[in-house]
C-alpha angles and dihedrals in degrees: 000000000000116000095195118145112263092252090057096047110109115246114230128203115245127229122336096334120135114260089246092063099095091059092039091051092051094047089050091050089051089051095238111155099219096154101062123094113266092239089058092048091047092049092048101041104020129229138231138193112283089225101213098066122047114244094007118125131189134213124192113197111201122254127209088221132003123269083252136346114283097026108150101191113040121223112290134173128219129216141171137196091281094055118113098232093188088077130076114260109282095207140014131205129206134159144204112216106162097127138042085225111086090203093060094047089050095047093049093049094044092050093051092047094046088052088053104039111011129251102322117191137276115276109172138139137200088276102038148026125225154149130229135201119202122205106179104285091349123084142180126202136189121191141160127204113240104236094209091057100047123106123242089234114130111271113193093195092054089046091052095041109026092183088063089076091073101024125128099235116212121195129173140178112207092196092212107186114262119238116262 
């Protein structure tokens, strides 16, 4: 019998539900409309240029409650002129930026996500550390860039949003089935 803490115990889908259901259920509980076509979400909630990448815009549909407590930047999706806006958003981005210490942001985000979805698995690179949760075709990732491994090359995003240097970046793909 496993003696893992509750927040590290993997969550398992019940019954004949699709494997994506745990993520979808949580997004529904948060009130995030991830099923609607992007054009409808943009028409309802507006969009604006992302600012740090040419020709890239962002839309932030409202949520009833945050993905998890402490989240500083709510889930948003990005699009450009080549995006098929008749489809639901393929990916969302959010961030936790409470501290100037990347380790604290990461620890807070990982604790919240482990409480929701279980342990997940390591998903880091030479430049970052992260965890990933897989839900069938859907996934959720949390990562933080390691400051001592970043280049000194100009980064317009970090210049515009200094707290992004130490944020815990959250991204997820709901993998909502496409219409036939």
